[in-house]
C-alpha positions, 0 to 999 in steps of 0.5 A: 444842213451840211448834208443838204449842202453836199447833196446840192453840190453833188447834183451840180457836179453830176449835172456836168457829166450829164451835159455833153457841152459842159463835159467837153468844156470841163475836159478842155479846162483840165487839159489846159491847166495840166499843159500849163503846169507842164509848160511852166515846169519845163520853163523853170527846169530849163533855167536850172543849173542842175537838171535831174528827173527828181528835180523835174518831178518836184517842180511839176508837183509844186507848179501843179499845186500853185496853178490849181489854186490860181486858175479857178479864180480866173475862170470865175470872171464873166469877162472873157478878156481876163484869161487871154490877158493873163495868158499873154502876160505869162507868155511874154514873161516866159519869152523874155526870160528864156531870151535873156537866159540864152544870151546872158546865161543869167536870170532876168529880174523884174526891177532890172527889166523895168529899168532897161525897158527902153534898151530891151525894146530897142534891141527887139526892134533891131532884131538883136534879141536871140531866138530859139526853138525852145521859145515855142514852148510858150504856146503848147497850150494855145490851141486849147485856150482858143477853144476855151475862149470861144466857149467861155460863156459857160466857164463861170457857170461851170465853176459854180457847178464844180465849186465844191470839188474845186474848193477841195482841190485848192485845200489839198493843194494848199496842204501839199504846199505846206508839206513841201515847205516843211520838207524844204525847211528840213533840207535848209532850202525853205523860202526863208532860208533861201532869201537869207542866202540870196546873194550866195546864189539864186539857183535854190530859189529858182529850183524850189519856187520858180522865177516869180518868187525869185523876182519877188525876193530881188525886188525886196532886196533891192528896194533900198538905193543905199543897199544897192550901192553898198553891194559894190565891193571895192578892192585895196587902195592903190596910189601913185605919184606924178613922175613926169610933166609930160603925160601920155595920151590914151585912146581906148576902143571898146569893140562890140561883141568882140570875143577872144577867139575871133582873133585867131579865127580863120576861114578859107585859110584867112584870118577873119580879123587880120589886123587885130591878129597881127597885133598879137606880135606888135602889142601887149596882148592879153588874149583872155580878159574876163568880162563883167556882163551882168545886170547892165548888159554892155554898159557894165563894161564901161562901169567896171572899167572906169570904176575898177569894181564889179557891177551889180548882178541884178540891176543896171549899175549905170542907171543908179541915180545920184551915184557919185563915181568916187572911184572913177579913174576918169575923174582922176585923169580929168583932175590931173589936167587931162581932156576927157572925151567919149564917143558912141554910135548909139543914142546917149540915153541908151543905158543912161550914158548921157547922164552917167558919163559926165558924172564919171568924169567925161568933159564931153560925150558925143552920141550919134546925135551929138556927132550929127551922124546918120543911123545905118542899121542900128546906130552909126557906122564905126567908120563914121564914129572913128572919123568924127573922133579923129577930127575932134581929137585933133582940136583937143588939148593934150594930154587926153583920154578918149573913149570910143564905143563901137556899134557895127558888130552888135548882134544880130550882126546885120549892121555891117551889111548896110555898107560892107560885104566881104565875099570871103564868108559867102559860103558859110551856111550859118547866117549868124556866124556869117554875119558875125565874121563879116561884121568883125572883118569890117571893124578890123579894117576900120580899127586899122585905119583909125590906129594908123591915123592916131599914130600919125597925128599924136606922139606919146599915145597909148591905144587900148583895144578891148571887146565888151563881151562874147557874141552869144553864138552857139554853133559848131562853126564858131567856138566862143570864149565862154563857159558856165560853171555852177551859176556863173557864166564866164566870158572872155574878150581880147585886150591889146595895148599899143604903147608909145615905145611899141613894146610887145608881150603876149600873156600865155598863162593868166587871165586879165579882167576889166578891173585891171584897166584902171590901175594900168592906165593910171600908172601909165599916166604918171599922175598922182592918184588913189583908187580902190581896186582888185586889179593889176597893172597889166603893163608891169608884166609878168604879173602875180596871180591875184585872184579875180572877183566874180559874183561873190567868189574869187577865181585863180587867173591861171585856172580861168585861162586854162578853162577857156574853150579855144578856136579850132583852126586845124582845117583852115591852117592846112588850107593856109599852108597849102596856099589855097584860099578864095583869093587864089 
C-alpha cells in the first residue's frame, strides 16, 4: 500500500516536469520563497546590533526552515486573495519596523504599536515617519509575486501534485529547527533561556528567532498591568522643607527635536540658534542632558521629567490606565499652593496627554483646540502657543508652574516653512538639514521673545529650556548628539536654566539627565516635598558623579559626557572670524 502511494506521488511529481506551465509556476514559487527568505533574513540582520557573516548564515538557515513550513499552507487556498494579503501584512510590518528602528534605534513591539497606532498614523500623515532606501528591500520579490498571482489558479493543484515532496521538506525543516534549538540550548541562547533573560536585552531573541518571536515574548511579558507598573525603578527618597513664604514661579519650555549640538552649530559664519547660543554664558547650562526616548516616543520626556523615573522601554508609559503618578513633582507643587498649567500645540489625545496631565497634577491643560488655535502644518505654531501661554499666565495666580511643549520643529521639519523662511540656509543641499536649521532658527527667535516677556511681566521666576530628543538626522552636514553602544541608543539634549538672580554656570565634565529635573525644581520651589529619584539638584553645582540609570544598567556621567559626538564648526568659525557671511 505504501509502495502504491509512493508510486502515485512520484507520477504526480513527474507530471509537473512534463507540463511546461506547471514547471514555470513551480520555478516561480521556488524563486519567490527563496527571495522571501533572503528578504526576511536581511531585514532581521539589519536590526541586529552585531553583524557577522556567521550570524547571517544562521539567520538565513533558520528563516528558510520556518518559511518552507508556512508557504505551502498559503498556496493550498483556492482564493487568490490570501497570498497577497499575507504579503501586504508582511511588507507593512517590515516597513514599520525599519522606520521605527531608524528613528529610535530600538525595536518596535506589537503591543506598543497598538497603543500608539493613532499617533503613528498621524506621524505618517504628516510625513514625519523616516524614509530610507533600505525600505525598498520589502519589494524585491514583488515582481515574482505578481506573476504567481496572475497564474494562481494552478497553485493549489500544483501543491497537491507535489504534496509528498512538500511534506518531506517540511519534516526536514522541522527536524532542522529542532537541531538549531538544541545547539542554542547548549550555547545558553535557547528560546526559553532568552525569554528568561528578556529584560537584560532583546538582541539574543532578535538574532536567534527574529522580531515576530520577540514580539510574542513582549506580549507575554506585558500582559499584566501590574507587571508593567512594577518595572518602574524609583530612586532613593529625597526630602525638602519649606524655606520661604514666597515661592518662585517656574516656566518650563520643552522644545521638539532640539539636539545638544544645534546650540553650537553654525552656518555661513552665523549660529543657527543665536539666542540659545547666547544663553551659554547667561544661564546655568548643561550641554548634554540624557534623554529618555523609549516606548512612548516624545511623551517619555514629560513622563520621566514629571515623575523622575525611567519610562518603559516597550510600552508608552503615558498610556498606562489608572496609573496614579504618586511620584509626580507636579502633584507636589499643586499641593503646595502652586497653580499648575500646561500648553501644547498638538491635539490633547496625542499620547493620552488630555487624560494623563490631570492625573500628573496639572489643574489646566490647553491643547490646540483648548487654545482655539489654527493648525499650520502639523499643530499650532510655537509663536501662537507662547502668546496664548503668556496671556493665560498674566491671569494666573502666583506662584505657578507652567509647562509649554513646542511643535514647530517636529520632523520632517516642514512646519516652520508655513510661516517662516530664513534665507541663511538656502544653500544647504540636504533638504532635511535645511528644514531643521530653518525650524530651529524660528523656534530660537520665538523663545527669545517669550523669555523676554516672561522676565518683563513676572519677578522671581525660573525659566527652564530643554530639548526632548535628537532630530534623527544622519548627514555629514550635521552631527547630532547621539551614539549607540551595544543595544542602547543614547540621545542628548541641551538644558538651560535662567534663574531669578541671573546665575551663570556651564557644565564641562558631566552629563545631566531628565531624572535631575524634579529634584532641581522641588528644591528651588522651597516647599515641603518627598520624592523618589536617582536625580541630582542641578542648581547645586558642581555635582557629585551619581550614575544615570538607563535600560537595566547605570552609566558614569563623566563617561557619557565624553562619548557624545561634537559639532564640527571649523569652516564656519573661520568664516565668522574673517567677517564674511551671507549678511555682509
